[in-house]
C-alpha positions as CSV (number, residue, x, y, z in Angstrom):
1,M,113.1,211.0,119.6
2,Q,112.7,207.5,118.2
3,R,115.6,205.7,116.7
4,A,115.5,203.5,113.6
5,I,116.3,199.9,114.2
6,R,118.9,198.5,111.8
7,K,118.6,195.0,110.5
8,S,121.5,192.7,110.3
9,K,122.1,191.5,106.7
10,G,120.1,188.4,106.1
11,A,118.6,188.3,109.6
12,P,114.9,188.9,110.2
13,A,114.1,191.7,112.6
14,D,111.0,190.2,114.1
15,V,110.6,187.1,116.2
16,D,107.8,184.6,115.2
17,W,106.2,184.2,118.7
18,K,103.9,181.4,117.5
19,A,107.0,179.4,116.5
20,V,108.6,180.2,119.9
21,G,105.5,178.9,121.6
22,R,105.6,175.7,119.6
23,R,109.2,175.2,120.6
24,I,108.3,175.8,124.3
25,R,105.5,173.3,123.9
26,E,108.0,170.8,122.5
27,L,110.3,171.3,125.5
28,R,107.4,170.7,127.9
29,G,106.6,167.4,126.2
30,F,103.7,165.2,127.1
31,D,104.8,164.2,130.6
32,M,104.9,167.7,132.1
33,T,101.9,169.9,132.8
34,Q,101.8,173.6,132.1
35,A,101.7,174.2,135.8
36,E,104.9,172.1,136.4
37,F,106.8,173.8,133.6
38,A,105.7,177.3,134.7
39,S,106.7,176.6,138.3
40,R,110.2,175.4,137.1
41,V,110.8,178.8,135.3
42,G,109.0,181.1,137.8
43,I,106.0,182.1,135.7
44,S,102.3,181.6,136.0
45,Q,100.5,178.8,134.2
46,N,98.3,181.4,132.4
47,Y,101.4,183.2,131.1
48,L,102.8,179.9,129.9
49,S,99.6,179.1,128.1
50,N,99.6,182.5,126.4
51,A,103.3,182.0,125.4
52,E,102.7,178.6,123.9
53,H,99.9,180.1,121.8
54,G,102.2,182.9,120.6
55,Q,100.0,185.6,122.3
56,V,102.7,187.3,124.3
57,E,106.2,188.5,123.5
58,I,108.3,186.7,126.1
59,G,110.9,188.8,127.8
60,A,114.6,188.0,127.7
61,V,114.8,187.0,131.4
62,I,112.1,184.3,130.9
63,V,113.7,183.1,127.6
64,L,117.0,182.8,129.5
65,R,115.3,180.9,132.4
66,I,113.7,178.4,130.0
67,A,116.9,177.9,128.0
68,R,119.0,177.3,131.2
69,E,116.4,175.0,132.8
70,F,115.9,172.8,129.8
71,G,119.5,172.9,128.3
72,K,118.6,174.7,125.1
73,S,120.1,177.9,123.6
74,M,118.2,181.2,123.6
75,E,118.9,181.3,119.9
76,W,117.1,177.9,119.4
77,L,114.1,179.1,121.4
78,L,113.9,182.3,119.4
79,T,114.8,181.1,115.9
80,G,114.7,177.3,115.9
81,K,118.4,177.3,114.9
82,E,121.3,176.0,117.0
């Protein structure tokens, strides 16, 4: 049996994965390669590339690792809001 997902008032139910990818790319900056960033958070360079292009839905564990490693909130990574 499938449950209906309830939306919070005023909050979108979906994550814009392309925007998340842009924020990850912003965190990486110009002085860090994808391979270096991926190594720091324990993912492959290919997965990071797909994430930066919004082609994958990143799991909570990976979002948490990125947030902790780079001093950002999970909310900022997912929504762009602090």
